[in-house]
C-alpha positions in Angstrom: 233.7 132.6 -9.9 232.1 136.2 -8.2 228.6 135.7 -6.4 226.4 138.9 -7.1 224.3 140.0 -4.3 221.2 142.6 -4.8 220.6 144.6 -2.3 217.9 146.7 -2.8 215.8 147.6 -6.0 214.2 150.9 -6.7 211.3 151.5 -9.2 210.3 154.9 -9.9 207.9 156.9 -11.1 207.6 160.7 -12.2 205.1 162.9 -10.5 204.4 166.9 -10.6 206.0 168.7 -8.2 205.1 168.7 -4.7 203.9 165.1 -4.5 207.0 163.6 -3.2 205.2 161.5 -1.0 203.6 159.8 -3.9 205.9 158.8 -5.6 206.1 155.2 -6.3 208.7 153.9 -5.1 209.4 150.0 -5.6 211.6 149.6 -2.0 211.1 149.6 1.7 212.0 152.9 2.1 208.2 154.0 1.0 207.8 153.1 4.7 210.0 155.7 5.6 207.7 158.3 3.7 204.6 160.1 5.4 201.8 157.7 3.6 204.2 154.7 4.3 204.0 155.4 7.7 200.7 156.2 8.2 200.0 152.5 6.6 202.0 151.3 8.8 200.1 152.7 11.6 196.8 151.1 10.4 198.0 148.1 10.0 199.5 147.5 13.6 195.9 148.7 14.8 194.1 147.0 13.3 195.9 144.0 13.5 196.6 144.4 17.4 192.1 144.7 17.4 191.4 141.8 16.3 193.7 139.7 17.5 193.4 141.1 21.5 189.3 140.6 20.3 190.5 136.9 18.9 193.0 136.3 21.6 190.4 136.4 24.6 187.1 135.6 21.9 185.6 139.0 23.0 183.0 139.5 20.4 179.2 137.7 19.9 176.8 137.9 18.0 176.5 139.0 14.6 177.4 142.9 15.6 180.7 141.2 16.9 181.4 139.4 13.7 180.3 142.6 12.1 183.2 144.2 13.9 185.7 141.3 13.5 185.4 141.2 9.8 185.7 144.3 9.8 188.8 144.6 11.9 190.3 141.8 9.5 188.7 143.8 5.9 191.1 146.9 6.7 193.9 145.1 8.0 194.3 142.7 4.1 193.1 146.2 2.1 195.9 147.6 4.0 198.1 144.8 3.6 197.5 144.5 -0.1 198.5 148.2 -0.7 201.7 147.8 1.6 203.0 144.7 -0.4 202.6 146.0 -4.0 204.1 149.0 -2.9 207.4 147.3 -1.4 207.7 145.5 -4.6 207.2 147.7 -7.6 204.6 146.0 -8.7 202.1 149.2 -8.6 202.4 149.3 -13.1 201.5 145.5 -13.6 197.7 146.2 -11.5 194.5 146.6 -13.6 194.0 149.6 -11.7 194.8 153.5 -11.3 196.9 153.0 -8.2 196.5 156.2 -6.7 193.0 156.3 -7.1 193.4 152.7 -5.8 195.1 153.6 -2.4 192.2 156.4 -1.5 189.4 155.0 -2.6 190.4 152.2 0.2 191.6 154.7 2.7 187.7 155.8 2.3 186.6 152.4 3.1 189.0 151.9 6.0 187.4 155.1 7.5 184.0 154.0 7.3 184.6 150.8 8.4 187.2 151.2 11.3 184.7 154.7 12.9 181.2 151.7 12.8 183.4 150.0 14.1 184.6 151.8 16.9 181.0 152.6 17.4 179.2 149.6 17.7 181.9 147.6 19.1 182.0 149.1 22.5 178.2 150.1 22.9 177.2 146.8 22.5 180.2 144.5 23.8 182.2 146.1 25.7 179.5 147.9 27.8 178.1 144.6 28.9 181.1 143.0 30.0 181.9 142.8 33.8 186.2 143.8 35.3 188.3 141.5 34.4 191.0 141.0 31.7 188.5 139.9 28.8 187.3 143.6 29.2 190.8 144.8 29.4 191.5 143.1 25.8 188.1 145.1 24.9 189.0 148.3 25.6 192.2 148.1 24.6 190.5 147.0 21.1 188.3 149.7 20.6 191.1 152.1 21.4 192.9 150.5 18.5 190.0 150.1 16.5 189.7 154.4 17.0 193.3 154.8 16.4 192.9 153.2 13.1 190.1 155.0 12.3 192.3 158.6 12.9 195.0 157.3 10.6 192.9 156.5 7.9 191.5 160.2 8.8 194.1 161.3 8.0 195.7 159.6 5.0 192.4 161.3 3.8 193.0 164.3 4.5 196.4 164.4 3.1 195.5 163.0 -0.3 192.8 165.7 -0.6 194.7 169.0 0.0 197.0 167.9 -2.8 195.2 168.0 -6.9 192.1 165.9 -8.0 193.5 164.8 -11.3 195.9 163.1 -9.7 193.2 160.7 -8.1 190.3 160.9 -10.6 186.9 160.7 -9.8 186.9 159.3 -6.9 188.7 162.2 -4.9 186.1 164.1 -5.4 182.4 164.3 -3.6 180.2 162.2 -5.8 183.3 159.3 -5.6 183.4 159.6 -2.2 179.5 160.0 -2.3 179.9 156.7 -4.3 181.9 154.6 -2.1 179.7 156.6 0.9 176.7 154.6 -0.7 178.2 151.2 -1.0 179.1 150.9 2.1 176.0 151.3 3.6 174.5 149.4 0.9 177.2 146.4 1.9 176.0 147.0 6.2 171.9 147.2 4.5 172.9 143.1 3.1 174.5 142.3 6.7 171.3 143.0 8.5 169.4 141.3 5.4 171.0 138.4 5.8 167.9 136.8 7.6 165.6 136.0 4.7 162.5 135.8 6.8 162.5 139.1 8.1 161.7 140.2 3.7 160.8 136.8 1.8 157.2 136.5 3.3 155.7 140.2 1.1 156.7 140.8 -2.9 157.2 144.3 -1.9 159.7 143.3 0.5 161.8 141.7 -2.1 161.0 144.6 -4.2 163.2 146.5 -1.7 166.2 144.0 -1.7 166.1 144.1 -5.0 166.6 148.0 -5.5 169.3 147.6 -2.5 171.5 145.1 -4.8 170.4 147.3 -8.5 171.3 150.8 -6.6 174.7 148.8 -4.7 175.4 147.4 -8.6 175.5 150.2 -10.0 177.1 152.5 -7.8 180.4 149.9 -7.7 180.0 149.5 -11.5 181.1 153.4 -11.5 183.3 152.7 -8.8 185.2 150.0 -10.8 184.7 151.8 -14.5 186.8 155.2 -12.6 189.4 152.7 -10.7 190.1 150.9 -14.0 190.4 154.6 -16.1 188.1 152.8 -18.5 186.3 156.7 -18.4 187.9 157.3 -21.7 187.6 154.6 -23.3 183.7 155.8 -23.6 181.8 157.2 -25.4 179.6 159.1 -23.3 180.5 161.3 -21.3 181.4 160.0 -17.3 179.8 162.8 -15.7 176.5 162.3 -17.7 176.7 158.3 -17.1 177.0 159.2 -13.1 174.3 161.6 -12.7 172.0 159.2 -14.7 172.7 156.7 -12.6 172.6 158.7 -9.1 169.0 159.8 -10.7 167.7 156.1 -11.1 169.2 155.3 -8.0 166.9 158.0 -5.7 163.9 157.1 -7.6 164.6 153.5 -6.8 165.2 154.3 -3.3 162.2 156.6 -3.0 160.3 154.0 -3.6 161.9 151.0 -0.3 161.6 154.6 1.5 158.4 154.2 1.3 157.4 150.3 1.1 160.1 149.3 3.5 158.5 150.7 6.7 155.2 150.3 5.7 155.2 146.4 5.4 157.0 146.4 8.5 156.4 149.0 10.8 152.8 149.1 10.2 149.7 146.6 11.5 147.8 147.3 7.8 149.5 144.9 6.2 151.0 142.5 9.1 153.4 144.7 10.2 155.1 144.8 13.9 155.4 148.6 15.0 156.3 148.6 18.8 159.4 146.1 19.6 158.0 144.4 22.2 155.5 142.5 19.8 158.1 141.1 19.0 158.9 138.0 20.8 162.1 136.6 19.9 163.4 140.2 20.7 163.0 138.9 24.5 165.4 135.9 24.1 167.8 138.0 22.5 170.7 137.9 24.6 172.4 141.7 24.9 175.3 141.0 22.0 172.1 139.9 19.8 170.3 141.4 17.0 166.2 140.5 16.9 164.9 140.3 13.7 163.1 143.6 14.5 166.2 145.7 15.2 166.8 144.4 11.5 163.7 145.9 9.9 164.4 149.1 12.2 168.3 149.4 10.8 167.5 148.9 7.1 165.0 151.4 7.6 167.3 153.8 8.8 169.7 152.8 6.4 167.1 153.4 3.5 166.4 157.0 4.4 170.9 157.8 5.1 171.5 155.7 1.2 169.0 158.2 0.2 170.3 161.3 1.2 173.3 160.7 -0.3 172.3 159.6 -3.6 170.4 162.6 -3.7 173.4 164.7 -2.4 175.5 162.7 -5.4 172.1 163.4 -7.8 172.6 167.3 -7.3 176.7 167.6 -7.1 176.4 165.6 -10.5 174.2 167.2 -11.7 176.2 170.3 -11.0 178.9 169.0 -12.6 177.2 168.3 -15.5 175.7 171.3 -16.2 179.0 173.3 -15.9 180.8 171.1 -18.2 178.0 171.7 -20.5 
């Protein structure tokens, strides 16, 4: 009986001319394409970053945990994309394949960028000379390399027709990713309930963050799942309406959160020195006053993002009228 050996399986789909680098290929040759090489660089750099830090236990406190989570998240996300590309299972994937890696690259850029800034500022600069510091510096370098790799992927795909990637390749789509990312960071700082449970106004702020995050993720999932075509209402109208609602909700938080956290008339603490807990925290830790300030800043940033999103989506809706 003859033995049959399958040495290679290739699954291809047709794409428009000039988009050969995005051809779906279920073969190891996918790694030799420009995007494949970029994703290999992303995978290796994030893997080396968290491996170096884990080997020397070079992380501490909430900021260190955030950095480790970011590197592991980016690594897992890129590994999933490469695995699907090599196996050729993209056609069975429930989300739009071209839009999904593009969206993941945007998340990867945001996570790696913040980590490349936070880790050296909050941890590396406090280390004394030695092997631990060298490993931490090397991890920072690899984190920066992954940031550049994700940015290069975004720039490469941005130069191609947006129709190939759908809504997520537009300015509004990128803003949606940014808004959801900022909301995730806000939730990290809100992980200590004692900074918001003592006042109904602050609990309202937490509810606003959750509501707006949910609305944003609904828009992202509708776009990635290609469900926009089966919706009777134009998708741009839905996106504009949700952006406007988020602007209104965030406007209340930009007033209530600083008022109840930093105004003494509402039992707030206007100065960090008045928070006794901050005096006992180490250089790698974040006390409650720091969390309150971070949430206030991130609230303002997300409000500006939602305003820009509403203006851009409204303009796009006006052009289609």
